[in-house]
C-alpha positions, 0 to 999 in steps of 0.5 A: 524513491520516486520510481521504485516499483512497489507491490503491496500484498495483503490479507484482510482476515484470517481467510485465505480467500481475502488475499490480494495485491495492489501494484504501484509505480512508486512507493509514494503511490503505494502509500497513497493506495493504502490511504485510499483503501482505508478511505473506501472502507470508512465510506463503506462503514459510514455511508451517510457521512459526506466528509470523513476525516481520520488521523494517522493513528486511525490508519495505523489501527486499520493496517494493524487490524489486517491479517497481513500486509507486506511490501515488495519494493524493487531495487534496480542496481545499475552496474556499468562497465566503462572500458577505456583504451 
């Protein structure tokens, strides 16, 4: 799963103008990008707090609060033919 190119499609609110995407080289990087997005939102909402903390339920609630989030993950199939005489 390390090298599966991943595109996250998201829409923050019902307004279509909030549609955007994030592009990552791996699923792991995509998950980190989603966490970073949530952390930026937390900092925006709490600018006076230097060290923010959250648990997985908070992250899930953030994701569930989005109008939409989808992931496109590449699956490269290597089909090779070996000819032997």
